[in-house]
C-alpha positions as CSV (number, residue, x, y, z in Angstrom):
1,M,-71.9,58.2,70.9
2,S,-73.0,61.8,70.9
3,R,-75.2,63.4,73.5
4,Y,-77.9,63.8,70.8
5,L,-78.6,60.1,70.2
6,N,-82.2,59.1,71.0
7,G,-82.1,57.7,74.5
8,R,-84.0,54.5,73.5
9,L,-81.1,53.7,71.1
10,Q,-78.2,54.3,73.4
11,A,-78.1,50.7,74.6
12,L,-78.5,49.3,71.1
13,A,-75.9,46.6,70.3
14,P,-75.5,46.7,66.4
15,Y,-75.1,43.6,64.3
16,V,-71.4,42.7,63.8
17,P,-70.8,41.4,60.2
18,G,-67.9,39.1,59.3
19,E,-64.5,40.5,58.6
20,Q,-64.1,42.0,55.1
21,P,-60.3,42.0,54.6
22,K,-58.4,44.5,52.4
23,V,-55.8,41.9,51.5
24,K,-56.0,38.6,49.6
25,L,-57.1,35.8,51.9
26,N,-58.9,32.5,51.7
27,K,-62.2,34.1,52.8
28,L,-64.5,31.5,54.3
29,N,-66.3,33.6,56.8
30,T,-69.2,35.4,55.3
31,N,-71.1,32.7,53.3
32,E,-70.6,34.4,49.9
33,S,-70.5,32.2,46.8
34,P,-67.1,31.3,45.5
35,F,-68.3,31.6,41.9
36,P,-68.8,34.7,39.8
37,P,-72.2,36.0,38.7
38,A,-74.0,34.2,36.0
39,P,-73.0,34.7,32.3
40,G,-74.8,37.8,31.0
41,V,-75.0,39.6,34.3
42,R,-72.1,42.0,33.6
43,E,-73.5,42.8,30.2
44,A,-77.0,43.4,31.6
45,V,-75.6,45.8,34.2
46,A,-73.5,47.7,31.7
47,E,-76.6,48.1,29.5
48,A,-78.7,49.3,32.4
49,A,-76.0,51.8,33.4
50,A,-76.9,53.9,30.3
51,N,-80.0,55.1,32.0
52,L,-78.7,55.9,35.4
53,Q,-79.9,59.5,35.0
54,L,-83.4,58.2,35.5
55,Y,-85.0,56.8,38.7
56,N,-85.3,53.1,38.8
57,D,-88.5,51.2,38.1
58,L,-90.5,51.2,41.4
59,S,-92.4,48.1,40.5
60,A,-89.2,46.2,39.4
61,A,-91.6,44.8,36.7
62,K,-89.1,42.7,34.8
63,L,-87.5,41.3,37.9
64,T,-90.7,40.6,39.7
65,G,-92.2,39.0,36.6
66,L,-89.2,36.6,36.3
67,L,-89.4,35.8,40.0
68,A,-93.1,35.0,39.6
69,K,-92.4,32.7,36.6
70,T,-89.5,31.0,38.4
71,Y,-91.4,30.3,41.6
72,G,-94.9,29.7,40.2
73,L,-96.6,32.7,41.8
74,K,-98.5,35.8,40.8
75,E,-96.6,39.1,40.7
76,N,-98.7,40.5,43.5
77,Q,-97.4,37.7,45.7
78,I,-93.8,39.0,45.5
79,T,-91.9,42.1,46.5
80,V,-88.2,42.9,46.2
81,S,-85.8,44.7,48.5
82,N,-82.3,45.9,49.0
83,G,-81.0,42.6,50.3
84,S,-83.1,40.2,52.4
85,D,-82.0,42.1,55.5
86,E,-84.1,45.0,54.4
87,I,-87.2,43.0,53.7
88,L,-86.8,41.2,57.1
89,A,-86.6,44.6,58.7
90,F,-89.8,45.6,57.0
91,A,-91.5,42.4,58.1
92,F,-90.5,42.9,61.7
93,Q,-92.1,46.3,61.6
94,A,-95.2,45.1,59.8
95,F,-95.9,41.9,61.7
96,G,-94.0,42.1,65.0
97,G,-96.3,44.6,66.9
98,H,-97.6,41.9,69.2
99,G,-94.1,40.5,69.8
100,L,-91.7,38.1,68.1
101,I,-90.4,34.6,68.9
102,F,-87.3,33.0,67.5
103,P,-84.5,30.6,68.6
104,D,-81.7,31.7,70.9
105,I,-79.1,30.6,68.4
106,T,-80.0,32.0,65.0
107,Y,-79.3,34.9,62.7
108,G,-77.8,37.7,64.8
109,F,-79.8,40.5,63.2
110,Y,-83.1,39.4,64.6
111,P,-82.6,40.7,68.2
112,V,-81.0,43.9,66.7
113,W,-84.1,44.7,64.7
114,A,-86.3,43.9,67.6
115,N,-84.4,46.3,69.8
116,L,-84.1,49.0,67.1
117,F,-87.9,49.0,66.5
118,G,-88.8,48.6,70.1
119,L,-90.5,45.2,69.7
120,D,-90.9,42.6,72.4
121,A,-88.8,39.6,71.4
122,K,-88.8,36.2,73.1
123,T,-86.0,33.7,72.4
124,V,-86.4,30.0,72.8
125,P,-83.3,27.7,73.3
126,L,-82.5,25.2,70.7
127,D,-82.3,21.7,72.1
128,E,-79.1,20.0,73.2
129,N,-78.5,18.9,69.5
130,F,-79.1,22.5,68.2
131,N,-82.5,21.5,66.8
132,V,-85.6,23.7,66.7
133,D,-88.4,22.1,68.7
134,I,-91.6,23.1,66.9
135,A,-93.7,22.6,70.0
136,D,-92.0,25.8,71.3
137,Y,-93.6,27.8,68.5
138,Q,-97.2,26.5,68.5
139,G,-100.2,28.3,69.9
140,N,-98.4,31.5,70.7
141,D,-99.5,35.1,70.3
142,R,-96.3,36.3,68.6
143,C,-94.9,36.5,65.1
144,V,-92.7,33.4,64.6
145,V,-89.3,33.9,62.8
146,I,-87.5,30.8,61.7
147,A,-84.3,30.8,59.7
148,N,-84.5,27.6,57.6
149,P,-81.8,26.4,57.3
150,N,-80.8,28.0,60.5
151,A,-77.6,30.1,60.9
152,P,-75.0,29.5,62.1
153,T,-75.9,25.8,62.6
154,G,-77.0,24.9,59.1
155,K,-79.7,22.6,60.4
156,A,-83.1,22.6,58.7
157,L,-86.7,21.8,59.5
158,P,-88.8,19.7,57.1
159,L,-91.7,21.2,55.3
160,S,-94.1,19.2,57.5
161,A,-92.8,21.0,60.6
162,L,-93.2,24.5,59.1
163,R,-96.7,23.6,58.1
164,E,-97.5,22.6,61.6
165,I,-96.2,25.9,63.0
166,A,-98.3,27.8,60.5
167,E,-101.4,25.7,61.3
168,K,-101.0,26.2,65.1
169,N,-100.6,30.0,64.8
170,P,-103.4,31.1,62.4
171,D,-103.5,34.6,63.9
172,Q,-99.8,35.4,63.6
173,V,-97.4,35.5,60.7
174,L,-94.7,32.8,60.2
175,I,-91.6,34.4,58.7
176,V,-89.4,31.8,57.1
177,D,-85.9,33.2,56.3
178,E,-84.6,31.0,53.5
179,A,-81.3,32.6,52.7
180,Y,-79.7,29.2,52.4
181,V,-82.6,27.0,51.2
182,D,-81.2,26.3,47.8
183,F,-78.4,24.1,49.3
184,G,-80.6,21.2,50.1
185,A,-83.4,22.1,52.5
186,E,-87.2,21.9,51.9
187,S,-88.7,25.3,51.1
188,A,-91.8,26.8,52.7
189,L,-92.8,28.1,49.3
190,A,-95.4,25.2,49.0
191,L,-97.2,26.7,52.0
192,V,-97.8,30.1,50.3
193,P,-100.9,29.0,48.3
194,E,-102.2,27.1,51.4
195,F,-101.8,29.7,54.2
196,D,-102.4,33.4,54.4
197,N,-99.9,33.8,57.3
198,V,-96.7,32.4,55.7
199,L,-94.0,34.8,54.4
200,V,-91.0,33.3,52.7
201,V,-87.9,35.6,52.5
202,R,-84.9,34.9,50.2
203,T,-81.8,36.5,48.8
204,F,-79.7,36.5,45.7
205,S,-76.5,36.8,47.8
206,K,-75.7,33.1,48.2
207,S,-77.0,30.7,45.5
208,R,-77.2,33.4,42.8
209,Q,-73.7,34.9,43.3
210,L,-74.9,38.5,43.9
211,A,-74.0,39.4,47.5
212,G,-72.5,42.7,46.4
213,A,-75.6,43.7,44.4
214,R,-77.8,43.6,47.5
215,L,-81.1,41.9,46.3
216,G,-83.7,40.1,48.3
217,F,-87.3,39.2,47.9
218,A,-90.3,38.0,49.8
219,M,-93.1,35.7,48.7
220,G,-96.5,35.3,50.3
221,N,-100.2,36.0,50.3
222,A,-101.0,39.1,48.2
223,A,-102.3,40.9,51.4
224,L,-99.0,40.2,53.2
225,I,-97.0,41.5,50.3
226,D,-99.2,44.6,50.2
227,D,-98.4,45.2,53.9
228,L,-94.7,45.0,53.2
229,N,-95.0,47.4,50.3
230,R,-96.9,49.8,52.6
231,V,-93.8,49.8,54.9
232,R,-91.5,50.0,51.9
233,F,-93.2,53.0,50.4
234,S,-93.3,54.8,53.7
235,F,-89.5,54.4,54.1
236,H,-87.6,53.8,50.8
237,P,-89.7,53.3,47.7
238,Y,-86.6,53.3,45.3
239,N,-84.9,50.7,47.3
240,V,-83.8,48.4,44.5
241,N,-81.6,50.3,42.1
242,T,-81.5,50.0,38.3
243,L,-78.2,48.0,38.2
244,T,-79.3,45.6,40.8
245,Q,-82.6,45.0,39.1
246,A,-80.8,44.2,35.8
247,A,-78.3,41.9,37.6
248,G,-81.1,40.0,39.3
249,A,-83.1,39.6,36.1
250,A,-80.1,38.3,34.2
251,A,-79.3,35.8,37.0
252,L,-82.8,34.4,36.8
253,E,-82.5,33.9,33.1
254,Q,-79.5,31.5,33.7
255,P,-81.1,28.6,35.6
256,E,-78.5,26.1,34.4
257,Y,-75.7,28.1,35.9
258,F,-77.6,28.5,39.1
259,E,-78.1,24.7,39.3
260,S,-74.5,23.9,38.5
261,C,-73.1,26.3,41.1
262,R,-75.4,25.0,43.9
263,Q,-74.8,21.4,43.1
264,T,-71.0,22.0,43.2
265,I,-71.2,23.7,46.5
266,M,-73.3,20.9,48.0
267,E,-70.8,18.3,46.7
268,T,-67.9,20.3,48.1
269,R,-69.7,20.7,51.4
270,A,-70.1,16.9,51.7
271,W,-66.4,16.4,50.9
272,T,-65.3,19.0,53.4
273,A,-67.5,17.5,56.1
274,E,-66.0,14.1,55.6
275,Q,-62.4,15.4,55.8
276,L,-63.1,17.3,59.0
277,K,-64.8,14.4,60.6
278,A,-61.8,12.2,59.8
279,L,-59.7,14.7,61.7
280,G,-61.9,14.4,64.8
281,F,-64.1,17.4,64.3
282,T,-67.8,17.5,65.4
283,V,-69.7,18.6,62.3
284,L,-73.4,19.4,62.3
285,D,-75.5,18.2,59.4
286,S,-75.8,21.3,57.2
287,K,-78.3,22.2,54.5
288,A,-76.6,25.5,53.9
289,N,-73.5,26.7,52.1
290,F,-71.4,26.4,55.2
291,L,-70.5,24.0,58.0
292,F,-70.7,24.5,61.7
293,A,-67.8,22.5,63.2
294,A,-65.9,22.1,66.5
295,A,-62.2,21.2,66.4
296,P,-60.9,18.5,68.6
297,G,-58.9,19.7,71.6
298,R,-59.4,23.4,71.2
299,N,-62.2,26.0,71.2
300,G,-63.5,27.9,68.2
301,A,-61.6,31.1,69.0
302,E,-58.3,29.2,69.1
303,Y,-59.0,27.4,65.8
304,Q,-60.1,30.6,64.2
305,R,-56.9,32.4,65.2
306,A,-54.7,29.5,64.1
307,L,-56.4,29.6,60.6
308,R,-56.1,33.4,60.5
309,E,-52.3,33.0,60.9
310,K,-52.4,30.8,57.8
311,N,-54.4,33.4,55.8
312,I,-57.7,31.6,56.1
313,L,-60.8,33.4,57.5
314,V,-63.7,31.5,59.2
315,R,-66.4,32.9,61.5
316,Y,-66.5,32.5,65.3
317,F,-69.3,33.5,67.6
318,D,-68.4,34.2,71.2
319,L,-71.7,32.9,72.6
320,P,-71.9,30.5,75.6
321,R,-73.4,27.4,73.9
322,I,-71.3,27.5,70.7
323,R,-67.9,28.7,71.8
324,D,-66.4,25.4,70.6
325,F,-67.6,25.9,67.0
326,T,-66.6,27.9,64.0
327,R,-68.7,28.5,60.9
328,I,-66.9,27.6,57.7
329,T,-68.2,28.9,54.4
330,I,-67.9,26.4,51.5
331,G,-65.6,27.8,48.9
332,T,-64.1,26.2,45.8
333,K,-62.6,22.7,46.1
334,A,-59.2,24.3,46.0
335,Q,-60.1,26.7,48.9
336,M,-61.4,23.8,51.0
337,E,-58.3,21.7,50.2
338,Q,-56.2,24.6,51.5
339,L,-58.4,24.7,54.7
340,I,-58.0,20.9,55.3
341,Q,-54.2,21.1,54.8
342,A,-53.9,24.0,57.2
343,T,-56.1,22.2,59.7
344,K,-53.9,19.2,59.6
345,E,-50.9,21.4,60.3
346,I,-52.7,23.1,63.2
347,L,-53.7,19.8,64.8
348,A,-50.3,18.4,64.4
């Protein structure tokens, strides 16, 4: 680092993303969709490119309108962002001033944002089975952040548990990060009309095949959305570019494709889990587009390295409680068959 860096940031530990290889590998490490974008997305982006000399629509009117229709909300209950990471960062700034609370094993960006923005963050250990104990998040004076399903475990809370957290913290915002909710978990969206302190954050990266477009959105009480837009317009008002808006709108107009892709991923997830368990793996119950699994007789780092030698990437987190595990993104059936065959060879 240079001698000019703000002293408060010198100890900052940045988020480390999964490997993005430059060569062709079986890439099961960053939870992308194995399927291409919905039909019509490429054409919509090409059409929008004709107007790139103009600034993008600040209101993202077409996209926001389609989101409102898709999720049964009013347009003033939704805002869009450059990926869900950006909107989560806005939410941390907007609602984390009295502190934040989230699990010790969860999305690795949460502590990074807390440190970057100088926010007091408290982490609570998951239980011995990697579950969130909702009693830890009730009656506190901090903004609650719950990834549901959680990452990297894939485990999910039921809607009733999320409702109880919102009820027991009426003076603090509950941020529910639903990046993976479309793969089988219950959404907190039903709480939005009921509570003024629930913010649901989602992404187009996973279940809508648009990781490279960088598009996220938040849904909540109109006043909460106004708060987020206040932060957004104080930082980056043109945050969702013209091409991304067009891609997102086109994806929303193809609900059958969305449904087909997510169902296929869930079916492939179930098949892969069965195969790994038959080989002696410990596999957590996942409601996400990945599995969190521990290989028999070796730790996660060893299994990851062995797969890498066979041109397969999975994600390993060098953290005390989860060193035996790797996170395996669900790819196509052919990709998962390759993983299982390679695993058999490794174990043999």
